[in-house]
N, C-alpha and C positions, 0 to 999 in steps of 0.2 A: 662439781656435779656435771655428769655427761648426759645430755638429752638424747634419747634413743627412740627411733621409730622402727617398727617391725612389720613387714608385710611379705606376701609371697604366695606361691601356688600351693604350698603344703600348709593348709590352715591349722591342722593339729600341731604341727611343729611350731608355727607362729605362736599359738597359744601356750605351748609348753615352754618355749624360750621366754615368753613374756612373764610367765609365772616364776621362772628361775631368776630372771633379772630383777623382778620386783623385790626380791629378797635382799638385793645388794643396795645399801644406802647411797653408794656413790653414783647410782644410775637413776635417771628419771625416764620411765618407759611409757611409750604410747604405742598401742597396738592398732594397726590399720586393717580393716576388713576388706582389703582389696588384693587382687591377684597380680596387679601390674607393678612394675618397678617405678614407683613415683614417690616423691617426698611428701611429708605431711605439711600441707599449706597452712593449717590452722596453728601450728606451733613450730618454732624454729628448732630443728634437731641438729645435733653434732654428728651423729652416726646413724646411718640407715642400714638395717639388717634385712636381707632378702633371701627367702627360702625358695630355691629354684627346683623345678622338676629335673632339669638336666641341661647340659650345654646345648646351645643353639645359636645360629647366626642372628636370630631375632633378639636374643638376650644380649648379645654383644652390642647390637645397635641401640638397644634401650639404655644400656650402661653408658655408651658414648653420648647419647642425647642428654641423659641426666647430668653427666659430667660437664657438658657444655652449658647447661642451664644454671647449675650451681656447683662449681668444683670445690666449694668449701665444705660440702657435706661429704663426710668420710663414708665409705661403703664396704660392708662386710657381706660376702656371698656365702651361702651354705648350699652345697651342691653334692651330687653323687660323684663317683669316679669320673675323671676326665683325663685325656692324654696330656702330656706336658705342653704340646703345641697349643692346645685349647686354653690351658692355664695361663700361658704367656699372653694369649690374645685377650683374656679377661683382665689381666693386670694392665696391659697396654691400653685397654678401653677405659680404665679409671677405677677399677676395683682396688681397694687397699689390702683387704684380708680375704682369704678363701679357706674355708674349712669344710670337711665332709660331714654327712649326717652321723657318722660314727665317732666324730670328735667328742672329747670329754667336755664337761662344763668348764673345767679350768682352761682348756684351749679356747673356748668361746670367749671367756673373759680376756685372755691374752690377745685374741684377735681384735677385740674392741679397743683394748688399750694401745695396741700397735697402730691400728687405724687412726685413733685419736692423735697419735704422734706423727701422722703422715708417713708411717713406715709399713712395709709389706710384711704379711704373715701368711704362712701356709701350714695347715695342720700336719701333724706327724705322719699320718697315714698317706696323705697326698705327697708329702716330701719323700717318703719312702718309695712311693710309686714313681716319682720323677727320677730318683736315683736308679731304681731297678730298670727303668725304661731305657737306660743307657747301655744295658747289657744286651747280648744277642737275643733277638726276638723276630718272629716272622713279620711283625708289624713295622719293624724298622725299615723294611724294604718299600713301604708305602710312602708316597709323597704326602705333604700336609693336606692337600685337597682330598686325596684318597682316604686319609685317616678321618677327615671330617665326615665324608660320606659313609665310611664304614661305621662310625659311631652312630650316625643318624639312622641308618638302616637297621643296625643291631638293636636300636631302641624302638623299633616297630614302625618307623615312618615308611610310607609307601614311596615309590619312585616319584609320583606326582607331588607329594608333600615335600620331599627333599628338593625337588626342582624349584618349588615355590620358596622354600626356606633359604636356598642359596642363590636364588634368582638366576638360574640357568635352565636350559630346556630339559625335558624328560629324556630326550635322546642323549644329551650329554651325560646325564646321570647314569643312564644305562651303559654308556661307553665306559665310564669310570667303574661301574659295578662289575662289568665283565673283566676289566683290567685287574680289579681287586681280587676277584675270584681266581684269576690266573696266577697272580703272585702268591696267594695263600693256598693254592692247590685245593680249592673247594668247588662245589657245583651248585649249592642251594643257599637261600637266605638263612635257613635253619642252621646250616653248617657255620655260617658267619656268626650267628648269635652264640653258638656253642664256643667258637674260637675266642670271641671277645669275652665271654663269661669266664673261660678258663684263664685268660690273660688277666682279667680283673681280679680273680681269686688269688693269682700269684702275686700281683702287684700289691694288693692290700694285706694279704695274710701270709705270703710265702716267706 
């Protein structure tokens, strides 16, 4: 019997996953009505599933903190598309399995089982994205920090919010922003969003 706790920022997904896993006799499921990445202190869990809005530096820090507190808890992260550099950071922070919101129920079960065995697992669409990201792309010209800022800006964060998230000054964020615009040959934030959306569509569906 695998004891599982589920929490996250997407409450509807938390409830849907809980209903799905309740049907599996090999799982004992606890749903937490919290939006933070924290273990269930009332009951000992083997696996913690967290539904995240998206990649962020704060998320990485929370994972690292949780891993330091109790590394025996295996962690499955459900997230939208993220660049391979971000996926690597999440794995290095202590995540065992990462799947996207498009992943099938079978992949969720696989992710839990791999995590239980202390093995890493990546859903098929994210794996496909990693493979494709090795091919020529305008984003390959960006540094890891530029990619991080690109992702945050394209997800609607203001320059001030990005500076807080990454613990750098707004001036530094703007310097990176103009450098990104120059490398991608664009002029506005809306152009950045369109470029990232097109890349995401290719990575996940192309």
